[in-house]
N, CA, C and O atoms as a GROMACS GRO file, in nm:
protein
  304
    1UNK      N    1  -9.226  11.640 -10.298
    1UNK     CA    2  -9.331  11.610 -10.381
    1UNK      C    3  -9.274  11.528 -10.456
    1UNK      O    4  -9.162  11.562 -10.495
    2UNK      N    5  -9.315  11.430 -10.491
    2UNK     CA    6  -9.286  11.302 -10.573
    2UNK      C    7  -9.347  11.339 -10.720
    2UNK      O    8  -9.456  11.394 -10.738
    3UNK      N    9  -9.258  11.300 -10.821
    3UNK     CA   10  -9.302  11.306 -10.971
    3UNK      C   11  -9.422  11.223 -10.994
    3UNK      O   12  -9.446  11.116 -10.939
    4UNK      N   13  -9.505  11.295 -11.095
    4UNK     CA   14  -9.623  11.179 -11.124
    4UNK      C   15  -9.565  11.057 -11.203
    4UNK      O   16  -9.456  11.061 -11.261
    5UNK      N   17  -9.631  10.970 -11.200
    5UNK     CA   18  -9.583  10.845 -11.262
    5UNK      C   19  -9.704  10.828 -11.384
    5UNK      O   20  -9.825  10.847 -11.379
    6UNK      N   21  -9.627  10.788 -11.481
    6UNK     CA   22  -9.725  10.736 -11.615
    6UNK      C   23  -9.782  10.598 -11.611
    6UNK      O   24  -9.869  10.557 -11.688
    7UNK      N   25  -9.720  10.523 -11.506
    7UNK     CA   26  -9.736  10.379 -11.484
    7UNK      C   27  -9.898  10.352 -11.481
    7UNK      O   28  -9.976  10.390 -11.394
    8UNK      N   29  -9.926  10.279 -11.593
    8UNK     CA   30 -10.095  10.248 -11.600
    8UNK      C   31 -10.145  10.363 -11.669
    8UNK      O   32 -10.261  10.335 -11.699
    9UNK      N   33 -10.121  10.462 -11.703
    9UNK     CA   34 -10.172  10.564 -11.804
    9UNK      C   35 -10.215  10.523 -11.923
    9UNK      O   36 -10.150  10.438 -11.984
   10UNK      N   37 -10.310  10.566 -11.965
   10UNK     CA   38 -10.352  10.535 -12.116
   10UNK      C   39 -10.359  10.674 -12.202
   10UNK      O   40 -10.397  10.782 -12.156
   11UNK      N   41 -10.321  10.652 -12.323
   11UNK     CA   42 -10.353  10.740 -12.432
   11UNK      C   43 -10.446  10.703 -12.516
   11UNK      O   44 -10.464  10.584 -12.539
   12UNK      N   45 -10.524  10.805 -12.578
   12UNK     CA   46 -10.618  10.777 -12.673
   12UNK      C   47 -10.546  10.867 -12.792
   12UNK      O   48 -10.525  10.988 -12.793
   13UNK      N   49 -10.515  10.763 -12.897
   13UNK     CA   50 -10.448  10.804 -13.027
   13UNK      C   51 -10.511  10.739 -13.149
   13UNK      O   52 -10.579  10.636 -13.150
   14UNK      N   53 -10.479  10.816 -13.250
   14UNK     CA   54 -10.552  10.800 -13.370
   14UNK      C   55 -10.462  10.693 -13.468
   14UNK      O   56 -10.341  10.708 -13.485
   15UNK      N   57 -10.536  10.588 -13.526
   15UNK     CA   58 -10.454  10.524 -13.616
   15UNK      C   59 -10.447  10.593 -13.742
   15UNK      O   60 -10.556  10.639 -13.777
   16UNK      N   61 -10.345  10.616 -13.828
   16UNK     CA   62 -10.340  10.706 -13.937
   16UNK      C   63 -10.416  10.628 -14.036
   16UNK      O   64 -10.483  10.689 -14.120
   17UNK      N   65 -10.414  10.499 -14.035
   17UNK     CA   66 -10.467  10.456 -14.170
   17UNK      C   67 -10.644  10.456 -14.186
   17UNK      O   68 -10.719  10.474 -14.282
   18UNK      N   69 -10.664  10.425 -14.041
   18UNK     CA   70 -10.841  10.395 -14.039
   18UNK      C   71 -10.896  10.537 -13.987
   18UNK      O   72 -11.011  10.569 -14.014
   19UNK      N   73 -10.818  10.616 -13.917
   19UNK     CA   74 -10.878  10.747 -13.848
   19UNK      C   75 -10.966  10.698 -13.721
   19UNK      O   76 -11.056  10.771 -13.681
   20UNK      N   77 -10.942  10.590 -13.665
   20UNK     CA   78 -11.003  10.533 -13.554
   20UNK      C   79 -10.922  10.576 -13.422
   20UNK      O   80 -10.799  10.587 -13.419
   21UNK      N   81 -11.001  10.596 -13.323
   21UNK     CA   82 -10.914  10.642 -13.194
   21UNK      C   83 -10.913  10.506 -13.105
   21UNK      O   84 -11.015  10.438 -13.094
   22UNK      N   85 -10.806  10.475 -13.049
   22UNK     CA   86 -10.800  10.365 -12.971
   22UNK      C   87 -10.693  10.395 -12.852
   22UNK      O   88 -10.595  10.469 -12.860
   23UNK      N   89 -10.735  10.322 -12.740
   23UNK     CA   90 -10.644  10.358 -12.607
   23UNK      C   91 -10.526  10.282 -12.620
   23UNK      O   92 -10.532  10.162 -12.649
   24UNK      N   93 -10.413  10.345 -12.601
   24UNK     CA   94 -10.292  10.267 -12.585
   24UNK      C   95 -10.220  10.308 -12.455
   24UNK      O   96 -10.214  10.425 -12.417
   25UNK      N   97 -10.163  10.202 -12.389
   25UNK     CA   98 -10.098  10.228 -12.258
   25UNK      C   99  -9.950  10.286 -12.293
   25UNK      O  100  -9.877  10.238 -12.379
   26UNK      N  101  -9.919  10.395 -12.211
   26UNK     CA  102  -9.783  10.465 -12.250
   26UNK      C  103  -9.674  10.371 -12.214
   26UNK      O  104  -9.562  10.394 -12.260
   27UNK      N  105  -9.690  10.280 -12.145
   27UNK     CA  106  -9.574  10.172 -12.104
   27UNK      C  107  -9.556  10.100 -12.225
   27UNK      O  108  -9.441  10.080 -12.262
   28UNK      N  109  -9.661  10.054 -12.299
   28UNK     CA  110  -9.636  10.020 -12.440
   28UNK      C  111  -9.569  10.084 -12.534
   28UNK      O  112  -9.499  10.021 -12.612
   29UNK      N  113  -9.581  10.212 -12.539
   29UNK     CA  114  -9.516  10.291 -12.628
   29UNK      C  115  -9.371  10.331 -12.591
   29UNK      O  116  -9.279  10.348 -12.671
   30UNK      N  117  -9.365  10.345 -12.442
   30UNK     CA  118  -9.226  10.356 -12.399
   30UNK      C  119  -9.124  10.244 -12.445
   30UNK      O  120  -9.022  10.262 -12.513
   31UNK      N  121  -9.167  10.133 -12.399
   31UNK     CA  122  -9.118  10.001 -12.414
   31UNK      C  123  -9.077   9.984 -12.547
   31UNK      O  124  -8.960   9.954 -12.568
   32UNK      N  125  -9.174  10.003 -12.662
   32UNK     CA  126  -9.127   9.987 -12.793
   32UNK      C  127  -9.034  10.088 -12.831
   32UNK      O  128  -8.942  10.038 -12.896
   33UNK      N  129  -9.024  10.204 -12.816
   33UNK     CA  130  -8.926  10.312 -12.840
   33UNK      C  131  -8.807  10.265 -12.775
   33UNK      O  132  -8.703  10.270 -12.841
   34UNK      N  133  -8.802  10.218 -12.654
   34UNK     CA  134  -8.671  10.145 -12.605
   34UNK      C  135  -8.627  10.045 -12.690
   34UNK      O  136  -8.506  10.051 -12.706
   35UNK      N  137  -8.688   9.942 -12.759
   35UNK     CA  138  -8.654   9.849 -12.830
   35UNK      C  139  -8.587   9.904 -12.938
   35UNK      O  140  -8.478   9.860 -12.972
   36UNK      N  141  -8.649  10.012 -13.004
   36UNK     CA  142  -8.564  10.068 -13.130
   36UNK      C  143  -8.443  10.122 -13.077
   36UNK      O  144  -8.337  10.098 -13.136
   37UNK      N  145  -8.443  10.193 -12.973
   37UNK     CA  146  -8.314  10.266 -12.937
   37UNK      C  147  -8.197  10.168 -12.891
   37UNK      O  148  -8.078  10.192 -12.909
   38UNK      N  149  -8.247  10.060 -12.832
   38UNK     CA  150  -8.138   9.959 -12.741
   38UNK      C  151  -8.097   9.848 -12.873
   38UNK      O  152  -7.982   9.811 -12.896
   39UNK      N  153  -8.198   9.812 -12.938
   39UNK     CA  154  -8.142   9.703 -13.054
   39UNK      C  155  -8.121   9.770 -13.186
   39UNK      O  156  -8.032   9.710 -13.246
   40UNK      N  157  -8.162   9.856 -13.245
   40UNK     CA  158  -8.115   9.918 -13.375
   40UNK      C  159  -8.064  10.057 -13.348
   40UNK      O  160  -8.033  10.117 -13.451
   41UNK      N  161  -8.051  10.114 -13.249
   41UNK     CA  162  -7.982  10.231 -13.232
   41UNK      C  163  -8.060  10.346 -13.329
   41UNK      O  164  -8.003  10.419 -13.410
   42UNK      N  165  -8.170  10.344 -13.308
   42UNK     CA  166  -8.242  10.474 -13.367
   42UNK      C  167  -8.385  10.502 -13.312
   42UNK      O  168  -8.447  10.414 -13.251
   43UNK      N  169  -8.439  10.629 -13.335
   43UNK     CA  170  -8.552  10.654 -13.267
   43UNK      C  171  -8.669  10.602 -13.338
   43UNK      O  172  -8.659  10.608 -13.461
   44UNK      N  173  -8.750  10.565 -13.304
   44UNK     CA  174  -8.899  10.501 -13.350
   44UNK      C  175  -8.950  10.612 -13.446
   44UNK      O  176  -8.978  10.722 -13.398
   45UNK      N  177  -8.962  10.588 -13.575
   45UNK     CA  178  -9.041  10.655 -13.650
   45UNK      C  179  -9.192  10.636 -13.639
   45UNK      O  180  -9.237  10.538 -13.578
   46UNK      N  181  -9.275  10.730 -13.700
   46UNK     CA  182  -9.423  10.724 -13.657
   46UNK      C  183  -9.493  10.578 -13.720
   46UNK      O  184  -9.572  10.502 -13.664
   47UNK      N  185  -9.443  10.571 -13.837
   47UNK     CA  186  -9.494  10.440 -13.912
   47UNK      C  187  -9.452  10.317 -13.840
   47UNK      O  188  -9.530  10.223 -13.828
   48UNK      N  189  -9.323  10.314 -13.789
   48UNK     CA  190  -9.282  10.179 -13.741
   48UNK      C  191  -9.346  10.167 -13.596
   48UNK      O  192  -9.375  10.054 -13.557
   49UNK      N  193  -9.370  10.276 -13.514
   49UNK     CA  194  -9.437  10.280 -13.388
   49UNK      C  195  -9.581  10.239 -13.417
   49UNK      O  196  -9.619  10.144 -13.349
   50UNK      N  197  -9.669  10.290 -13.504
   50UNK     CA  198  -9.776  10.233 -13.535
   50UNK      C  199  -9.806  10.085 -13.573
   50UNK      O  200  -9.898  10.014 -13.534
   51UNK      N  201  -9.685  10.049 -13.674
   51UNK     CA  202  -9.697   9.904 -13.679
   51UNK      C  203  -9.690   9.830 -13.553
   51UNK      O  204  -9.790   9.764 -13.522
   52UNK      N  205  -9.595   9.830 -13.481
   52UNK     CA  206  -9.559   9.747 -13.378
   52UNK      C  207  -9.698   9.752 -13.267
   52UNK      O  208  -9.733   9.649 -13.211
   53UNK      N  209  -9.766   9.878 -13.244
   53UNK     CA  210  -9.850   9.904 -13.159
   53UNK      C  211  -9.991   9.850 -13.204
   53UNK      O  212 -10.083   9.817 -13.129
   54UNK      N  213  -9.990   9.849 -13.354
   54UNK     CA  214 -10.102   9.751 -13.392
   54UNK      C  215 -10.087   9.598 -13.402
   54UNK      O  216 -10.190   9.531 -13.413
   55UNK      N  217  -9.970   9.540 -13.398
   55UNK     CA  218  -9.922   9.409 -13.386
   55UNK      C  219  -9.966   9.391 -13.238
   55UNK      O  220 -10.053   9.307 -13.216
   56UNK      N  221  -9.919   9.454 -13.144
   56UNK     CA  222  -9.929   9.427 -12.997
   56UNK      C  223 -10.085   9.454 -12.996
   56UNK      O  224 -10.133   9.360 -12.932
   57UNK      N  225 -10.180   9.532 -13.035
   57UNK     CA  226 -10.316   9.533 -13.009
   57UNK      C  227 -10.380   9.399 -13.069
   57UNK      O  228 -10.476   9.346 -13.014
   58UNK      N  229 -10.312   9.339 -13.201
   58UNK     CA  230 -10.367   9.227 -13.246
   58UNK      C  231 -10.316   9.085 -13.166
   58UNK      O  232 -10.326   8.972 -13.215
   59UNK      N  233 -10.267   9.108 -13.055
   59UNK     CA  234 -10.232   8.988 -12.976
   59UNK      C  235 -10.077   8.963 -12.940
   59UNK      O  236 -10.051   8.886 -12.847
   60UNK      N  237  -9.976   9.024 -13.011
   60UNK     CA  238  -9.836   8.979 -13.001
   60UNK      C  239  -9.796   9.054 -12.862
   60UNK      O  240  -9.814   9.173 -12.839
   61UNK      N  241  -9.739   8.961 -12.779
   61UNK     CA  242  -9.707   9.019 -12.635
   61UNK      C  243  -9.578   9.091 -12.655
   61UNK      O  244  -9.509   9.061 -12.751
   62UNK      N  245  -9.539   9.188 -12.568
   62UNK     CA  246  -9.425   9.275 -12.576
   62UNK      C  247  -9.286   9.188 -12.574
   62UNK      O  248  -9.187   9.235 -12.630
   63UNK      N  249  -9.281   9.073 -12.517
   63UNK     CA  250  -9.159   8.995 -12.512
   63UNK      C  251  -9.150   8.926 -12.660
   63UNK      O  252  -9.045   8.941 -12.723
   64UNK      N  253  -9.220   8.875 -12.697
   64UNK     CA  254  -9.211   8.859 -12.867
   64UNK      C  255  -9.174   8.980 -12.965
   64UNK      O  256  -9.092   8.976 -13.057
   65UNK      N  257  -9.251   9.086 -12.928
   65UNK     CA  258  -9.204   9.191 -13.013
   65UNK      C  259  -9.029   9.245 -12.976
   65UNK      O  260  -8.956   9.284 -13.068
   66UNK      N  261  -8.989   9.241 -12.855
   66UNK     CA  262  -8.851   9.251 -12.818
   66UNK      C  263  -8.783   9.150 -12.906
   66UNK      O  264  -8.706   9.187 -12.994
   67UNK      N  265  -8.807   9.042 -12.888
   67UNK     CA  266  -8.750   8.900 -12.962
   67UNK      C  267  -8.711   8.964 -13.109
   67UNK      O  268  -8.596   8.970 -13.150
   68UNK      N  269  -8.826   9.011 -13.180
   68UNK     CA  270  -8.816   9.045 -13.320
   68UNK      C  271  -8.713   9.180 -13.322
   68UNK      O  272  -8.644   9.189 -13.423
   69UNK      N  273  -8.702   9.260 -13.243
   69UNK     CA  274  -8.603   9.382 -13.232
   69UNK      C  275  -8.450   9.311 -13.230
   69UNK      O  276  -8.355   9.344 -13.301
   70UNK      N  277  -8.454   9.202 -13.125
   70UNK     CA  278  -8.320   9.126 -13.095
   70UNK      C  279  -8.288   9.051 -13.252
   70UNK      O  280  -8.179   9.074 -13.304
   71UNK      N  281  -8.366   8.983 -13.306
   71UNK     CA  282  -8.340   8.945 -13.423
   71UNK      C  283  -8.307   9.014 -13.533
   71UNK      O  284  -8.232   8.956 -13.612
   72UNK      N  285  -8.352   9.149 -13.568
   72UNK     CA  286  -8.335   9.245 -13.639
   72UNK      C  287  -8.163   9.297 -13.619
   72UNK      O  288  -8.080   9.306 -13.710
   73UNK      N  289  -8.144   9.324 -13.485
   73UNK     CA  290  -8.023   9.368 -13.433
   73UNK      C  291  -7.927   9.269 -13.495
   73UNK      O  292  -7.832   9.316 -13.558
   74UNK      N  293  -7.941   9.133 -13.485
   74UNK     CA  294  -7.845   9.050 -13.498
   74UNK      C  295  -7.828   9.034 -13.667
   74UNK      O  296  -7.727   8.986 -13.717
   75UNK      N  297  -7.913   9.069 -13.726
   75UNK     CA  298  -7.924   9.075 -13.881
   75UNK      C  299  -7.849   9.202 -13.934
   75UNK      O  300  -7.813   9.194 -14.051
   76UNK      N  301  -7.824   9.298 -13.876
   76UNK     CA  302  -7.756   9.425 -13.907
   76UNK      C  303  -7.621   9.416 -13.905
   76UNK      O  304  -7.552   9.515 -13.930
   0.00000   0.00000   0.00000
């Protein structure tokens, strides 16, 4: 039996500030959490994750978000 894949799965999560419920792709969450671990060597906190998901929902692609993490790592 093959393990279930979350590829393309969607979560419905609340935005803490607005209380609105939005659909978020699990892959987006996983990628942003990987950027935290890979580039700044820490786990994503809820406020930081919410910030980056909001920025992504507003149109910033994941490649540009990753570039922001790379720039942050270089500054540390």
